[in-house]
C-alpha positions in Angstrom: 42.8 2.7 -29.5 44.9 5.9 -30.4 43.9 8.6 -31.8 45.2 10.5 -34.6 45.7 14.7 -34.4 42.8 16.4 -37.3 45.4 18.5 -38.6 48.0 16.0 -39.5 45.2 14.9 -42.2 42.9 16.9 -43.0 42.7 20.6 -44.2 41.9 23.2 -42.6 38.8 23.6 -45.1 37.2 19.9 -43.2 38.4 21.1 -39.6 36.8 24.3 -39.4 32.9 22.5 -40.7 33.9 19.8 -38.1 34.5 22.4 -35.9 30.8 23.8 -36.2 29.4 20.6 -35.2 31.9 19.5 -32.4 35.3 22.2 -30.7 37.6 19.6 -28.3 36.0 16.1 -28.1 37.1 12.9 -29.0 34.8 11.6 -32.2 34.9 8.2 -34.1 35.2 8.2 -37.7 33.8 4.3 -38.9 35.7 2.7 -41.5 33.1 2.2 -44.9 30.9 -0.9 -44.6 33.2 -2.1 -47.6 36.3 -2.1 -45.8 34.8 -4.0 -42.6 36.3 -7.3 -41.5 34.1 -10.1 -40.2 34.6 -10.6 -36.3 38.2 -13.1 -35.8 39.5 -12.8 -38.9 42.5 -10.7 -37.8 43.5 -13.2 -35.2 43.2 -16.9 -33.8 40.1 -16.5 -31.7 37.2 -17.6 -34.5 39.2 -20.4 -35.0 39.4 -21.4 -31.1 36.1 -21.4 -30.2 35.1 -23.4 -33.2 37.8 -26.1 -32.0 36.4 -25.8 -28.3 32.5 -26.0 -29.3 33.8 -28.8 -31.0 35.9 -30.6 -27.9 32.3 -29.5 -25.8 29.8 -31.4 -28.5 32.4 -34.4 -28.8 32.5 -34.7 -24.5 28.7 -34.6 -23.9 28.6 -36.9 -26.8 30.4 -39.4 -25.2 28.2 -38.8 -21.5 30.0 -35.3 -19.8 27.3 -34.2 -18.4 26.7 -30.0 -19.4 26.7 -29.0 -15.5 30.8 -30.5 -15.9 31.2 -29.1 -19.4 30.1 -25.6 -18.1 32.8 -26.2 -14.8 34.9 -27.6 -16.8 34.9 -24.6 -20.0 34.4 -21.9 -17.6 30.1 -21.2 -18.8 27.3 -21.6 -18.3 24.4 -24.0 -18.7 23.1 -22.0 -20.7 25.7 -21.7 -23.5 26.8 -24.8 -22.8 23.0 -26.0 -24.3 23.6 -23.1 -27.1 27.1 -25.0 -28.4 25.2 -28.3 -27.7 22.4 -27.1 -30.1 24.7 -25.7 -33.1 27.2 -28.8 -33.6 24.1 -30.6 -33.3 22.5 -28.8 -36.3 25.7 -29.1 -38.4 
């Protein structure tokens, strides 16, 4: 994450007010709740994980063991169990 120099974007009065509380440190200003996006909306990660989970469940239904699935997908058996339960409930 990069930073922006406060003096480039904020009025002097606001900088002086902030300096009363914190000076010479990095400060994170979160986005407004209304501007936040859900995880995975900017990339294809969410779709890829959904597809992967579907493959895992189908392989499980076709007889692949939880241990084999864990090894193949580099996940724990517990994660495989969670995926199977979630896919089963769909």
